[in-house]
C-alpha positions in Angstrom: 53.6 121.4 73.8 51.6 123.0 76.5 50.5 126.6 76.9 53.4 127.6 79.1 55.8 126.3 76.5 54.1 128.3 73.8 54.3 131.5 75.9 58.0 131.0 76.6 58.7 130.3 72.9 56.8 133.4 71.9 58.7 135.5 74.4 62.0 134.1 73.1 61.0 134.7 69.5 60.0 138.3 70.2 63.2 138.9 72.0 65.3 137.6 69.1 63.3 139.6 66.5 63.7 142.8 68.5 67.4 142.1 68.9 67.7 141.6 65.1 65.7 144.7 64.3 67.7 146.8 66.7 70.8 146.3 64.5 69.1 148.5 61.8 68.3 151.4 64.0 71.0 153.5 62.2 69.4 152.8 58.8 67.3 155.9 57.9 65.1 153.9 55.4 64.4 151.3 58.1 63.6 154.0 60.7 61.3 155.8 58.2 59.5 152.6 57.3 59.1 151.7 61.0 57.6 155.1 61.8 55.1 154.8 58.9 54.2 151.3 60.0 53.6 152.5 63.6 51.5 155.5 62.5 49.5 153.3 60.2 48.9 150.7 62.9 47.8 153.5 65.4 45.5 155.0 62.7 43.9 151.6 62.0 43.5 150.9 65.7 42.0 154.4 66.2 39.5 153.9 63.4 38.5 150.5 64.7 38.1 151.5 68.3 36.3 154.8 67.5 33.7 152.9 65.5 33.5 150.2 68.1 32.8 152.8 70.8 30.1 154.4 68.7 28.6 151.0 67.9 28.6 150.0 71.6 27.2 153.4 72.6 24.4 153.1 70.0 23.6 149.6 71.2 23.3 150.8 74.7 21.1 153.7 73.7 19.1 151.4 71.4 19.6 153.9 68.6 19.1 151.5 65.7 16.9 152.4 62.7 15.2 149.2 61.4 14.1 149.5 57.7 13.2 145.9 57.0 12.6 144.0 60.1 15.5 142.8 62.1 18.8 144.9 62.0 20.9 141.9 61.1 18.6 141.0 58.2 18.8 144.7 57.0 22.6 144.6 56.7 22.6 141.2 55.1 20.1 142.3 52.4 22.0 145.5 51.7 25.3 143.6 51.4 23.8 141.1 48.9 22.3 143.9 46.7 25.6 145.8 46.7 27.6 142.6 45.6 25.1 141.9 42.7 25.4 145.5 41.5 29.2 145.3 41.6 29.2 142.4 39.1 27.5 144.7 36.5 28.8 148.1 37.6 32.5 148.0 38.6 32.5 151.7 39.3 30.5 150.9 42.5 33.7 149.6 43.9 35.2 153.1 44.0 31.8 154.5 45.0 31.7 152.1 47.9 35.2 153.0 49.0 34.4 156.7 48.8 31.2 156.1 50.8 33.2 154.2 53.4 35.7 157.0 53.8 32.9 159.5 54.1 31.2 157.3 56.7 34.4 156.9 58.7 35.0 160.7 58.6 31.5 161.4 59.8 31.9 158.8 62.6 35.3 160.4 63.5 33.7 163.8 63.8 30.9 162.4 65.9 33.4 160.6 68.1 35.5 163.8 68.6 32.4 165.7 69.8 31.3 162.9 72.1 31.3 164.1 75.8 32.9 160.9 77.2 35.7 161.1 74.6 36.3 164.8 75.3 36.5 164.1 79.0 39.2 161.4 78.5 41.2 163.8 76.3 41.1 166.4 79.0 42.9 164.2 81.5 44.9 162.1 79.0 48.2 163.3 80.5 47.3 161.8 83.9 46.3 158.3 82.6 48.4 155.5 83.8 47.9 153.4 80.6 47.2 154.9 77.2 47.1 152.1 74.8 44.9 152.6 71.7 42.3 150.3 73.1 42.2 152.1 76.4 42.4 155.7 75.0 39.9 155.3 72.2 37.5 152.7 73.5 37.8 151.4 77.1 38.2 154.8 79.0 35.5 156.7 76.9 33.0 153.8 77.2 33.5 153.5 81.0 32.8 157.2 81.3 29.8 157.0 78.9 28.2 154.2 81.0 28.5 156.4 84.1 27.0 159.4 82.3 24.2 157.3 81.0 23.5 155.9 84.4 23.4 159.4 85.9 21.1 160.5 83.1 18.7 157.8 84.0 18.8 158.7 87.7 18.1 162.3 87.3 14.5 163.2 86.6 14.2 165.3 83.5 11.3 167.6 82.5 8.1 166.6 80.7 9.7 167.2 77.3 12.0 164.3 77.8 15.3 165.9 77.0 17.4 163.5 75.0 20.8 162.2 76.1 22.6 164.2 73.5 21.2 167.3 75.2 21.8 166.1 78.7 25.2 167.9 79.0 25.2 171.6 77.9 27.5 172.1 74.9 30.9 173.5 75.7 30.5 173.1 79.5 33.0 170.3 79.9 36.2 171.3 81.7 39.0 169.9 83.8 39.9 171.3 87.2 42.4 170.7 89.9 41.1 169.7 93.4 43.2 169.7 96.6 44.3 166.2 97.5 42.3 164.5 94.7 44.2 165.6 91.6 42.4 166.6 88.4 38.6 166.4 88.1 36.0 166.9 85.4 33.1 169.4 85.8 30.1 169.7 83.5 26.8 171.4 83.4 23.6 169.4 82.9 20.9 170.8 80.6 17.8 169.4 82.4 15.7 169.9 85.4 16.4 167.7 88.4 15.7 167.0 92.0 18.5 168.1 94.4 20.6 165.2 95.3 21.7 165.5 98.9 24.7 163.5 100.2 24.2 160.5 102.4 27.3 158.8 103.8 30.5 157.4 102.4 28.6 154.4 101.0 26.4 156.8 99.0 25.7 155.3 95.5 26.5 158.6 93.8 30.1 158.5 95.3 30.7 154.8 95.1 29.4 154.2 91.5 29.5 157.6 89.7 32.4 159.1 91.6 30.5 162.4 92.0 31.9 164.7 94.7 29.6 166.9 96.7 29.8 170.6 97.3 31.1 171.5 100.8 28.7 174.5 101.2 25.4 173.1 100.0 26.1 169.4 100.8 24.6 168.5 97.4 26.1 166.8 94.4 24.8 169.4 92.0 25.4 173.1 92.6 23.8 175.6 90.2 23.5 172.9 87.6 27.2 171.9 87.7 28.5 168.5 88.7 32.0 167.6 89.8 33.4 164.1 89.0 36.6 162.3 89.9 37.2 160.9 86.4 40.7 159.7 87.2 39.3 157.6 90.0 36.6 156.3 87.8 38.8 155.3 84.9 41.4 153.7 87.2 38.7 152.0 89.2 40.0 153.6 92.4 38.3 152.0 95.4 35.9 154.4 97.3 37.8 154.0 100.6 40.9 155.5 98.9 38.9 158.5 97.7 37.4 158.9 101.2 40.9 158.6 102.7 42.1 161.4 100.5 39.2 163.5 101.8 40.2 162.7 105.3 43.9 163.4 104.7 43.2 166.8 103.1 40.3 167.7 105.4 37.9 168.4 102.6 34.3 167.5 101.9 33.1 167.7 105.5 29.6 167.6 104.0 29.8 163.8 104.4 28.8 163.3 108.1 30.7 160.0 108.3 33.7 161.5 106.5 33.7 164.3 109.0 33.6 161.8 111.8 36.3 159.9 110.1 38.4 163.0 109.7 38.1 163.7 113.4 38.7 160.1 114.3 41.7 160.0 111.9 43.2 163.1 113.5 42.9 161.5 116.9 44.3 158.2 115.6 47.1 159.9 113.7 48.0 161.9 116.9 47.9 158.7 118.9 49.9 156.8 116.2 52.5 159.6 116.2 52.6 159.5 120.0 52.9 155.7 119.9 55.8 156.0 117.4 57.5 158.6 119.6 56.9 156.6 122.7 58.3 153.4 121.0 61.4 155.3 119.9 61.8 156.7 123.4 61.4 153.2 124.9 64.0 151.7 122.6 66.4 154.6 122.9 66.3 154.5 126.8 65.9 150.8 127.1 62.7 151.0 129.1 60.5 148.0 129.9 57.2 147.3 128.1 55.4 148.2 131.3 55.7 151.9 130.4 53.1 151.4 127.6 50.5 150.2 130.2 51.3 153.1 132.4 50.9 155.7 129.6 47.6 154.1 128.6 46.3 154.0 132.1 47.0 157.7 132.7 45.6 158.6 129.2 42.3 157.0 130.3 42.2 157.9 134.0 44.4 161.0 134.4 41.6 163.5 134.6 39.8 161.4 137.3 43.0 161.0 139.3 43.8 164.6 139.1 47.3 164.0 137.7 49.0 162.5 134.6 52.4 162.1 133.1 54.2 165.3 132.1 56.0 164.8 128.8 56.7 161.2 127.9 58.7 162.2 124.9 61.2 164.4 126.8 63.7 163.5 129.4 61.1 163.0 132.1 61.0 159.2 132.0 63.9 157.0 133.2 64.1 153.4 134.2 65.1 149.9 133.4 63.8 146.4 134.0 63.4 147.1 137.7 61.7 150.5 137.8 60.2 153.4 135.8 60.4 156.9 137.1 58.2 159.6 135.6 57.5 163.3 136.0 53.8 163.8 136.8 51.8 167.0 136.5 49.0 168.0 138.8 45.7 168.7 137.0 43.4 171.6 138.2 43.2 172.2 141.9 44.8 168.8 142.8 47.7 169.1 145.3 50.6 166.8 145.9 48.9 165.5 149.1 45.8 164.8 147.1 47.8 162.8 144.6 49.5 160.8 147.4 46.1 159.6 148.6 45.5 158.1 145.1 48.8 156.1 145.1 47.1 152.9 146.5 44.6 153.0 143.6 47.4 153.4 141.1 49.2 150.5 142.7 46.1 148.3 142.5 45.4 149.1 138.9 49.0 148.8 137.6 49.9 145.9 140.0 53.2 147.4 141.2 54.6 149.4 144.1 54.5 153.1 143.6 56.7 155.8 145.3 56.2 159.5 145.0 58.5 162.5 145.6 57.7 166.2 145.4 59.6 168.5 143.0 60.7 171.4 145.1 61.3 173.7 142.1 57.8 173.1 140.7 54.7 172.7 143.0 52.6 171.8 140.0 54.4 168.5 139.4 56.0 165.6 141.3 58.1 162.5 140.6 56.4 159.1 140.6 58.4 155.9 140.5 56.9 152.5 139.6 58.8 149.6 141.2 58.5 146.6 138.9 60.3 143.9 140.8 62.1 143.0 144.0 65.8 143.4 144.6 67.9 140.4 143.8 70.5 140.3 146.6 74.0 139.4 145.4 75.5 136.3 147.0 79.2 136.8 147.5 82.1 139.0 146.5 85.8 138.7 146.9 89.0 140.8 147.3 90.0 140.4 143.7 86.6 141.8 142.4 86.9 144.7 144.9 90.4 145.4 143.7 89.4 145.3 140.0 86.6 147.8 140.6 88.8 150.0 142.7 91.3 150.2 139.9 88.6 152.0 138.0 87.7 154.2 141.0 84.5 152.3 141.6 82.7 150.5 144.4 80.0 147.9 143.8 78.1 148.1 147.1 75.4 145.6 146.1 72.1 145.6 144.2 69.4 148.2 144.2 66.0 148.3 142.4 67.8 149.5 139.3 70.3 146.7 139.3 73.9 146.8 140.3 74.6 149.7 142.7 78.0 150.9 141.5 79.4 154.3 142.7 82.4 156.4 141.9 84.5 156.7 145.0 85.8 160.1 146.3 89.4 160.9 145.3 91.9 163.7 146.0 90.5 166.2 148.4 86.9 165.1 148.0 85.1 164.8 151.4 84.8 161.2 152.6 82.9 161.1 155.8 80.8 157.9 156.2 78.3 157.0 158.8 77.2 153.3 158.8 74.5 152.3 161.3 72.4 149.3 161.9 71.5 146.8 164.6 73.7 143.9 165.4 73.7 141.0 162.9 72.7 143.3 160.1 76.0 142.8 158.2 77.4 146.3 158.6 80.9 145.0 159.4 80.9 142.8 156.4 79.6 145.6 154.2 82.0 148.2 155.5 84.9 145.8 155.1 84.2 146.0 151.3 84.1 149.8 151.5 87.4 150.0 153.4 89.1 147.6 151.0 87.8 149.7 148.0 89.2 152.9 149.5 92.5 151.3 150.3 93.0 149.9 146.8 92.5 153.3 145.1 95.7 154.3 143.5 97.4 156.5 140.9 100.8 156.2 139.2 102.2 158.1 142.2 100.9 155.7 144.8 97.9 154.5 146.7 95.4 157.1 147.7 95.5 156.0 151.4 98.8 155.8 153.2 97.7 155.3 156.8 94.7 153.6 158.5 93.7 154.3 162.1 91.0 151.9 163.6 89.1 152.6 166.9 86.9 149.9 168.2 86.0 148.2 171.4 85.9 144.9 169.5 89.5 144.9 168.2 89.3 141.1 167.6 87.3 141.8 164.4 90.3 143.6 163.0 92.7 141.0 164.1 90.7 138.1 162.6 90.4 139.8 159.2 94.2 140.7 159.2 93.9 144.4 159.3 96.0 144.8 162.4 98.7 142.5 161.1 99.0 144.5 157.9 100.3 147.5 159.9 97.2 149.4 160.6 96.9 151.1 164.0 94.1 149.5 166.0 93.0 150.9 169.4 90.3 149.6 171.7 90.6 151.6 174.9 88.7 154.9 174.9 91.6 156.9 176.2 94.0 155.3 173.7 91.5 156.0 171.0 91.5 159.7 172.0 95.3 159.8 171.9 95.2 158.2 168.4 92.7 160.8 167.2 94.9 163.6 168.7 97.8 162.1 166.7 95.7 162.3 163.5 94.6 165.8 164.3 98.3 166.8 164.9 99.4 165.2 161.6 96.6 167.0 159.7 97.5 170.3 161.4 101.2 169.8 160.3 99.9 169.3 156.7 98.1 172.6 157.0 101.3 174.3 157.8 103.0 172.5 154.9 100.4 173.6 152.4 100.6 177.2 153.5 104.4 177.1 153.1 104.1 175.6 149.6 101.3 177.9 148.5 98.7 175.3 147.9 95.1 174.9 149.4 94.7 171.2 149.7 96.2 167.8 149.3 95.1 167.6 145.6 97.0 170.7 144.7 100.0 169.6 146.7 100.3 166.2 145.0 99.8 167.7 141.6 102.5 170.3 142.0 104.9 168.2 144.0 104.5 164.6 142.7 107.9 163.5 144.1 106.8 164.4 147.6 103.5 162.5 147.2 101.2 162.6 150.3 98.8 159.7 151.0 95.5 160.2 152.7 94.7 159.0 156.2 91.6 156.8 157.0 90.0 156.7 160.4 87.7 153.8 161.0 85.7 154.2 164.2 83.7 151.1 164.9 81.1 150.7 167.7 81.1 154.5 168.0 78.0 154.8 170.3 79.2 152.0 172.6 82.6 153.6 172.8 81.0 156.9 173.9 78.9 155.1 176.4 82.0 153.5 177.9 83.8 156.9 177.9 80.9 158.6 179.6 82.1 157.9 183.1 85.8 158.8 182.5 87.3 162.2 182.7 90.5 163.6 181.2 92.4 166.8 181.4 92.2 169.0 178.2 93.6 172.5 178.3 93.9 172.4 182.1 90.3 171.4 182.5 88.7 168.1 183.5 86.2 167.0 180.8 84.3 163.9 180.0 86.3 161.6 177.8 83.0 161.1 175.8 82.8 164.8 175.0 86.5 165.0 174.2 86.2 162.1 171.7 83.1 163.6 170.1 84.7 167.0 169.9 87.8 165.9 168.2 85.9 163.6 165.7 83.7 166.6 164.7 86.9 168.7 164.3 88.5 166.1 162.1 85.4 165.7 160.0 84.9 169.4 159.6 88.5 170.7 159.1 90.8 168.0 157.8 89.0 166.6 154.8 90.9 168.8 152.4 94.1 167.7 154.2 93.5 164.1 153.3 91.7 162.7 156.4 88.7 160.5 155.8 86.5 159.0 158.5 84.2 156.0 158.6 82.0 155.7 161.7 80.2 152.4 162.4 77.6 152.1 165.1 74.5 150.2 166.2 72.8 153.4 167.5 72.7 156.0 164.8 70.0 158.1 166.3 71.0 161.8 166.5 70.9 161.7 170.3 73.4 158.8 170.3 75.8 159.9 167.6 75.6 163.6 168.5 77.0 166.3 166.3 78.9 163.8 164.2 75.8 162.9 162.3 75.7 166.3 160.7 79.4 166.1 159.8 79.0 162.9 157.6 78.2 163.4 153.9 77.7 159.7 153.2 75.1 157.7 155.3 74.7 154.0 154.9 72.1 152.9 157.4 70.4 149.5 158.0 67.6 148.0 160.1 66.9 149.8 163.4 64.0 150.5 165.7 61.4 153.0 164.5 62.4 155.7 167.0 66.0 155.6 165.7 64.9 156.2 162.1 62.3 158.8 163.1 65.0 160.8 164.8 66.5 161.5 161.3 63.3 161.2 159.2 60.4 163.1 160.7 58.1 162.0 157.9 58.4 158.4 159.3 58.5 157.1 155.7 61.6 155.0 156.4 60.4 153.5 159.7 57.0 152.5 158.1 58.8 150.8 155.2 61.0 148.9 157.6 58.2 147.6 159.8 58.1 144.3 158.0 61.8 144.0 157.2 63.0 142.4 160.5 63.6 139.0 158.9 65.3 140.4 155.9 67.7 142.8 157.7 70.9 140.9 156.9 72.6 142.9 154.2 69.8 145.4 153.9 71.0 149.0 153.9 69.8 152.4 152.8 72.3 154.8 151.2 72.0 158.6 151.2 75.2 159.7 149.4 74.8 162.6 147.0 78.7 162.8 146.8 78.9 159.2 145.5 77.7 159.4 141.8 76.1 156.2 140.6 76.5 154.6 137.2 72.7 154.2 136.9 69.7 156.4 138.0 68.4 155.2 141.4 65.0 155.0 143.1 65.2 157.1 146.2 62.8 157.6 149.1 61.7 161.2 149.8 64.3 161.3 152.5 67.0 160.6 149.9 67.8 157.0 150.9 68.2 154.3 148.2 67.6 150.7 149.2 70.6 148.4 148.6 71.2 144.8 149.3 74.8 144.1 149.9 76.9 141.0 149.2 78.8 138.9 151.7 82.6 138.5 151.9 84.4 135.7 153.7 86.6 137.0 156.6 89.3 134.4 156.0 89.5 135.4 152.4 90.1 139.0 153.4 92.8 137.9 155.8 94.4 135.7 153.1 94.1 137.9 150.0 94.3 141.5 151.2 97.9 142.3 150.3 98.6 145.9 151.3 101.1 146.7 154.1 101.1 149.8 156.2 103.5 151.5 158.6 100.8 153.4 160.5 101.4 151.5 163.8 105.1 151.7 163.4 105.1 155.5 162.8 102.8 156.0 165.7 105.2 154.2 168.0 103.3 151.0 168.6 104.0 148.9 170.7 106.4 151.2 172.6 103.5 153.1 174.2 102.0 151.6 177.3 98.5 150.2 177.0 97.8 151.1 180.6 98.6 154.8 180.3 95.4 156.7 179.8 96.9 160.1 180.2 97.0 162.6 177.3 100.1 162.5 175.1 102.4 165.4 175.7 104.8 164.9 172.8 102.4 166.4 170.2 103.7 169.9 170.5 107.2 169.1 169.2 108.5 171.3 166.4 107.1 170.4 163.0 109.5 168.3 161.0 108.3 168.4 157.3 110.9 166.0 156.3 109.4 163.3 158.4 105.9 164.3 157.4 106.5 163.9 153.7 106.9 160.4 152.4 108.6 160.2 149.0 107.2 156.9 148.1 103.8 155.3 148.6 103.9 152.4 146.3 104.1 149.8 148.9 102.2 146.6 148.0 
C-alpha cells in the first residue's frame, strides 16, 4: 500500500466516522462530552504552543541560565535527582504537579504580556487562518522575529536598553489605514537614528513591513512606528502593498511609489481608454486600423496641430474600406494648415486621406482614411434589379464603403437626375439599371410609373434594349421631342387642375385619398441632351406668336417640367456627354441627383471650382468604364459614404447585358398609344395645336395600373 492509498483510506475513514458521530448530534450527553473534549484539546494546544513560543523566543534571545555547565546536562541532572527523591518521598509527586501548574500559570502570564502575542490578538478578527498553532505560536513568533530584527537594526543608547524595554509598555494599538486595512502602531523606548525611506525595495518595507510617514518621509515619527502586521503574518508580497499605495494614492514619500502612482494613473487612463475604444470598435464594427490611427495622433497630434475629437462618441464611423473621424484643430492651426499635413499623415499611416471642413464648427474638420480600393461589381441582371426595387432600393454599384445601395424616391419626392460622362464610360448601361429600378417600383395599387417618354438622337439604343417595343414613347427628332415635352407639360397641367378640384396638393395625397382612381407617375428620359440642343440650335419654331430657337424652347420646357411638375408625378432623367454648366444650361440647377463620370478637366471645373474632382480624375482615363461620382442628398444610402468636399461619392457600377434587358424586362406601357403614335407624321415639325382642348378628367384618370 503506497502513500496515496493510505491518504485515501484515511479520508474515507474520517468521513465514515464523522457520518456515524453526526447521528448523535441530538444527544445532549454526547454534545456535552464533545464540547468538553474540544475545550480540553484547545486548552492543551494552547498550553503547548504558548510554552513552545516562549522557549523559541528564549532560545533566540539566548536567555538561558546555566547552573552546571551545559543546559541539557542541567535538566538531566535535575530530573534524575527528582526521580530518586520521589522513591522515598511520594509527596513530591503532588509537589511536582503543583510546581508544574504554577510554572504554567507564570508562563501563561508572561505569554499574555508579550508584545508579539498582544499584537496578534489586536488583529485576530482579520486573520485568515486561526488554528491553535497559528494563533498561539506561528503568528506571534513571526512578529517577534521582526521586532527582534528591528531592535538589532536601531542603535540604542550607551545603557544598552534590553529587548523587554524596547517597546514602551501600553503603547501597542491597532489602527485602520486607508487602502491597507488594520495596522499596528507602537512606541519604541530607545534612542535611534532617523530612518529615511529609500524606494519600494527598501529593506524596512520589504522585510519589516514598516510604513513611512507621508509628512516626514521617515519610518519613525515622534518615536512611533507603523507596521502592516496583517501583511507580515499573511506574507503579503511587497508589490501588493505598493500597489495598494498606488491605488489609494498614499505614501507619496516613496519617490518610486509616487512615480508609480503617476505612471499608474496614466496607464489606468490609457487602459480605460483602450477598453472604451475596443468596445466602440466592436460595437461599430470598425477595422483594426483605427487603433493605429488613434495611437499615431496620441503621439504626434500636438506636432501636427490637430488630433481626433472624441473617439468614444459618435464621431467615428467606418467599415473595412474606410474610417471617418472628427478632428479638432489645436492652438492657432487652421483647416488650411491641417490640409498641408495630409501627405505626411498618408505616408505615416500608409493609406489615402481625405478631408472636409465642418461648416458649423471652424475648430474641427472631418478626416477620412481610405483603407482599400473599390472592388467593382461584375454583372447584374433584371431579376436582381426587380428584387431590390420591390424593397424600394437601387444597388448602383460599389463605393469605398462597400455596396452602394440607395432608397429610391417615391410618391411626390423630387426625382430629377443628371447623368453625364464621356462616350464609352458606361452611362447608358448604368442608367438602364436606374430606369429599370424606377419602373419596377410598385405598391398594392399599382406601379409607381405609368408612362415613359424617351427623347434621344440615338433611338436605336432604346429599340435594341426593347424599351420602344414595350410601349414607351421614343422620339429622336428635336421638333418631335419638343412636341412630346409639350404633351407631358399639358398632362401635368391637367393634373394640377384635377388636384385643385379634389382639394389635394400633390400626387401623394391624391393617391392616398382616391386609391380607386390611382395616378401613376410619368418618367422623361432625355438622352444625348447636349447633342440634341446642338442640333436644335439652328432650327426655329413659333411659340406664342414669336419665332424662337428650338434649342431655347426645349431647354425652357425641360426647366419648367423639372421645377413645376415634380409634385404632379413627373420625373426626369437627363443623360449627356457634355455636362458642363455652359452646355447643359439652367437644367443643371434643376436636377437634385447628379451621377457624373469621367470628363475633361474644364467640364468638371465648371461645377467644382476647387478643382478637387478634376485633379482626382487626372489618372483615371483608363479606368473610366463604369466609374461615376454621385451627388444625391435625396437618395439615402444604407451605409455611410466617403464623399469629396464637393459632395460626390465615388461609385463603380456593374454591367448589364442589353439582350437580357430586352428578354427579361416584362412591363408593358400604353404611353405611345395614348400619345397617338404612329398616327402623327414624323415629318411634321410644327407645334401641336390640339393641346388646348377642354380637360377631360375621365380620360386623365386611369383606374388600373397593375399592368405587367
